[in-house]
N, C-alpha and C positions, 0 to 999 in steps of 0.2 A: 504494500500500500504506500502510495507516494505521500511523503510528509509535507506539511505546509511550509517547512523551512528548506525544502529541497532546492528551491530556486534562489536561496540566499547565498551569496558568494562569501561574504565576510561578516562575522559577528563581533562587535566591540562592546565591552561593558565599561561603564563609567562609574567609578567607585570613589568614596572618600570615607574615612572613619568619622567624619564630623559633618554636622548639618550646617547649612548657610554658607558653604564655600563656593557655590556656583556650579554644581554638577549639571543641573538642568540648563543653565546658561551655556556651558561648554557643549553639552549634547545638542542643543538647538543650533548654535553657531557652527558646530562641526557639520551638522546635517545640511545647513544652508550652503556652507562652503563647498561641501562635496557635491551638492546639486549644481553649483556654478562650475564645477569641474566636469560636468556631464554625467554624473553618477545618479542612479536611482537609490533612494535612501528610505529606510523605515526607522521609526523610533518606537521602542517598546518601553512604556513608562511603568516600572514596577514599584514606584514610590506610592504605595496604596493609601497612605495617610496624608500625603501632601502632593497630589497630582497637579503639577503646574505646567506640564508640556502643552496641553490643549489651549491654555490661556496665552502662552508664549507664541503660538501660531494663530491666535484669534479664531479658533474653531471650537471653542468650549460649548457652543450651543448645538453642535452637530450630534446626531445619533448614530449608533452602531447598528448595522443591519446584518442579517444572517444570509448565508448562501449554502450551497451543498457541502462546501469544504469547511464551514464554520463561520466565524465572524469576519465581516469585511472591514478592514481598517478605514479610518477617516482620511481622505485625501486632502492635502493642503491647497493644491492647485489643479487646474484643468488638465495639465500634462501628467498628473499622477506621479510626479517625480519625488514627492515626499509623502509618506503615509504614516499614520499614527495609530497607536492603540494605548488606551489609558483607562483606569477605573473612573476617571473624570467624566467619560462619556456614558457611563453606566449608572451614575447617581441620579436619583429623581430630581433632587434640588442641589444647586451648587454649594449650598452651605451644609449639606449632609456630612456628618462625620463618620468615618469608617472605624467603628468600635468593634473590632474583631480580635479573637484570639489567634494564636499562631497557626493552628491547623487549617482554619478557613482561609487565611492569607496565603498559605503555601499551596492550597488547592487551586486558588485563583491564578497564582503565578504559573503553575503547571498548565492550567487551561490556556492562559495567554500564550505560552510557548507552543502548545500543540494545536490550538483551535483557531488561530488567526490566519486567514488566507492572504499571505503577504504577496504571493506571486513571485515574479523575478525581481530581485534586488541586488545591487552591488554591495550595499552595506546595511546591516541592521544594528542600530545603536541602542543599547539597553541602559536606560537611565534608572539608577538604583537609589534606594533610601540611604541615609547615613548608617554606618555601623558595620558589624561583622557577624550578624546573628541569623535567625531563622530565614528571613526573606532572601538573604544573600546565598545561604547554603542551598535553598530550594532553587534559586535562579541558576546558579552554576551547575548544579546536578541535573536540572532539566535540560540545560543547553549542552551539557558535555557530549552527548552523542553526535552533536552537529559541529563539534570541533571549533569552538570560538577562537578567533584570532588572538584575543588577549584583552587586558584591562588597561584603561587610562585612569590614573589616580589624580584627583584634583585636590589641591591644598591652597590655603592662603599663606602669606609669608611668615606669620608669627609662630613662635615656638610651640604654643599650645596646639595649634592646628597641625603643625608638622608632626608633633608627637602622636596625634591620633591617626594620621595617615601612615605613620611607621607601623602601626598595628595592622593597617589594611595590607601593607606589604607582606606581613607575616601570614595574614589570611590567604592571600593569593598563593603564597608558597605552600601552605598546608593543603590548599585545594588543587594544587598542580596547575595553576592558571598563570600564563605568561604575562608579565607586566610590560606593556608597550612603551610606557613612559609616564612621567609626572608633569603636570601642568601647574604652574604657580599663578593662581587667579588673584585679582585685586592687588596686583603688584605695582604699587605706586599710583598716584593720581596726577595726570598731566593737565595743568591749568589750560583751559581753552583760550585764555586771553594772552598769557605770556609764554606758554609752552614749557614752563618750569615743572619738573617732576618732583612731587612730594611723596616720600615713602611713609604713608600713613600707618601701615601695619608692619613696618620694618621691611627688609628686602633680602632675598637670597635663600630663604629657608628651604624652599622646594628644590632649588638647584643643589644645595648642600646635601639634602636627603638623597637625591638621585645619585650624586657622586658617592656618598657613603654606602648606598645599597647596590651600586653597580648596575643601575638601570638608566635608560635614556632620559635626558631632560628635554621635554618637548618645547618649553618656552614659557615666558611671562606674559600674562594678559593684564594690562593696566585697568584701573577703574576709569570708566568713561560714561559720562551722563548720556551720550548719544546711544550707547549700547543699552543702558537701562531703559531709556525711552522707547527704543525699538522693541524691546521685550515686553514692555507694558502695553504697547499698542499693536503687537503682533505684526510688526513690519520686518522687512528683509534688511537687516543691518549690513550684510555683505554687499548688497546691491546699492543701498542708499547712502552709505557713509564710508566710501573708499579712502577718504582723507583722514579718517579717525586714527588716533594713536593705537587703538586696539586692532585695527584692520590687519596690519602686517603681521602681528603676533598670531592672530587666528589663521591667516593664510599660511604662515610658516608651519604651524602645528598640523594643519590639514595636509600640506605637502609631504611632511615626514610620514604621516600615516599612509598616504598614497605610495610613496617611495618604498615603504616597508612591505606593502602588499605586492607591489610589482616585483620586488626582489624574491619574495617567497614563491611567487608564481613562476618565475623564470628558472 
């Protein structure tokens, strides 16, 4: 029997041991950047208690439909170049809280992995909740038969965040999951008026951790009001703000992912 993930070439997981570091932001911008590189992308949002992906693409009012193969993901554009699945589409009201114990969460994650009809995709990006517990184990184990490409770890520069992401590295090692690299998000604020960079949360923690752990450092993404605005309004940051200070950083991260996949294919 043909699996719903049979047409997916590469599966990436976005992890962090800490909440609020911008996993959904990186997942969204990576998807948009890959789309502009001519790739077909899906995002599976397994953050069941804080599903923000639908809002970031401004499709939070869309419904999920059934087909013979299972759930049809929500498409962001007419070209169907980005498709999404999230519990946010399944809630009756946007303010409904998911007050579930572990087994129910794990069952839905397994259903998301097996029952979504993704079709042919170049990349499936899995946006995860913070931590290293039930949902993460269920996600990795459900995806293991499909040989995920690996994990991208997101941190902010300060020591408290880097410490939590260090635990995520241990989790990946225990689960036998390759770490594709570390992204340092919110890495300095570039003033839109004078272009001076202020390191609000210090700097370099993510790069130092990558060096210490012997994994690639994918890059620093600065704080940028235009990036925040585009996420709030569901706009395509990659297309609309090419002169932003965050743009080259996101483009560089995407290029490294593309280079890594082409090397593995050759």
